C-alpha positions as CSV (number, residue, x, y, z in Angstrom):
1,M,-62.8,-101.4,44.6
2,T,-64.2,-98.3,44.5
3,T,-62.9,-95.9,41.4
4,S,-60.6,-92.8,42.1
5,L,-61.0,-89.9,40.0
6,V,-57.6,-88.5,39.3
7,F,-57.1,-85.1,37.7
8,L,-54.2,-84.5,35.7
9,P,-53.5,-80.7,35.2
10,S,-52.1,-79.1,32.3
11,P,-48.2,-79.1,32.7
12,L,-48.4,-75.1,32.0
13,L,-51.7,-74.1,34.0
14,G,-51.3,-76.3,37.1
15,P,-53.2,-77.9,39.5
16,S,-55.3,-75.0,40.3
17,V,-58.0,-75.8,37.6
18,W,-58.7,-79.2,39.3
19,R,-58.8,-78.2,43.0
20,P,-62.3,-76.8,42.9
21,V,-63.6,-79.4,40.8
22,A,-62.0,-82.2,42.8
23,Q,-63.2,-80.8,46.0
24,I,-67.2,-80.8,45.3
25,L,-66.6,-84.2,43.9
26,A,-65.0,-85.7,47.0
27,G,-68.1,-83.8,48.7
28,Q,-70.3,-85.8,47.2
29,G,-68.3,-89.1,48.5
30,W,-65.8,-89.8,45.3
31,Q,-62.4,-90.3,46.1
32,T,-60.3,-87.7,44.3
33,T,-56.5,-86.8,43.1
34,V,-55.2,-83.9,41.9
35,C,-51.9,-84.4,40.5
36,E,-49.2,-81.7,40.9
37,V,-47.0,-80.2,38.3
38,P,-43.0,-80.2,39.2
39,S,-41.4,-76.5,39.4
40,P,-39.8,-75.5,38.0
41,L,-40.8,-77.3,34.7
42,A,-38.3,-79.1,33.0
43,T,-38.9,-82.0,31.1
44,G,-42.2,-84.0,29.8
45,D,-40.4,-86.8,31.6
46,D,-40.6,-84.6,35.1
47,V,-44.3,-84.1,34.8
48,F,-45.1,-87.6,33.9
49,G,-42.8,-88.8,37.1
50,A,-44.9,-86.8,39.3
51,F,-48.3,-87.9,37.7
52,R,-47.0,-91.4,37.9
53,A,-46.0,-90.9,41.7
54,A,-49.5,-89.6,42.4
55,L,-51.3,-92.1,41.4
56,P,-53.2,-94.0,43.9
57,L,-52.4,-97.7,43.9
58,D,-55.5,-99.6,45.6
59,T,-58.0,-98.5,43.3
60,D,-59.3,-98.4,40.0
61,L,-58.7,-95.2,38.3
62,V,-60.3,-92.6,36.0
63,L,-58.3,-90.1,34.9
64,V,-59.3,-86.5,33.5
65,P,-56.9,-85.0,32.0
66,H,-57.0,-81.4,30.5
67,S,-54.8,-79.8,27.9
68,N,-51.7,-81.3,27.2
69,A,-52.0,-83.7,30.0
70,G,-53.9,-86.1,27.6
71,A,-50.4,-86.9,26.2
72,Y,-49.9,-88.8,29.3
73,V,-53.0,-90.6,29.6
74,P,-51.5,-94.1,27.1
75,E,-48.4,-94.5,29.1
76,L,-50.2,-93.9,32.9
77,S,-52.8,-96.6,31.5
78,M,-50.4,-99.0,30.3
79,M,-48.9,-98.9,34.3
80,S,-51.6,-97.9,36.5
81,P,-55.5,-100.0,36.4
82,V,-57.2,-97.2,34.5
83,V,-60.4,-98.2,33.7
84,A,-61.1,-95.0,32.1
85,A,-60.3,-91.6,30.8
86,L,-62.3,-88.4,30.0
87,F,-60.3,-85.8,28.6
88,V,-61.4,-82.2,28.9
89,D,-60.2,-79.7,26.4
90,A,-57.0,-82.1,26.1
91,V,-55.0,-83.5,23.6
92,L,-55.9,-87.0,22.1
93,S,-52.3,-89.1,21.7
94,L,-51.9,-90.9,18.2
95,C,-51.6,-93.9,19.9
96,A,-54.3,-96.8,20.4
97,V,-54.7,-97.8,23.8
98,R,-56.7,-100.3,25.2
99,F,-57.3,-100.0,29.0
100,R,-56.9,-103.2,30.4
101,S,-58.7,-104.5,33.7
102,R,-58.9,-107.5,35.6
103,R,-62.3,-107.7,35.7
104,P,-65.4,-106.2,33.8
105,H,-66.6,-103.3,34.6
106,S,-69.6,-100.9,34.4
107,W,-70.1,-97.5,33.5
108,P,-70.5,-95.1,35.0
109,P,-68.6,-95.9,38.2
110,T,-70.7,-96.5,40.9
111,Q,-70.2,-93.9,43.5
112,P,-68.6,-94.7,47.3
113,N,-72.2,-93.9,48.9
114,G,-74.5,-95.1,45.6
């Protein structure tokens, strides 16, 4: 199974911060997803729902949250095959989360072409 990099933008800044990064990595063979932020921004539940709906279902996930998007990582990790998270200038939740997996993983994830 390949690993998908899922970029979670700050709910206040939106996905434009991550699009160039995702495009560069996709050009190098990585599977990438940039989550959208609902507009108008109403509640944290709306943001969580948008992030959850955008997650690929058929691959292991590495979540890459920016800013306040880090607060959504624990809950997303409990509902999806998240194998790692890379916090980029992001809030860390007070919840201790153990990433669960169905099989042992090595780090760093193997690129699809590697």
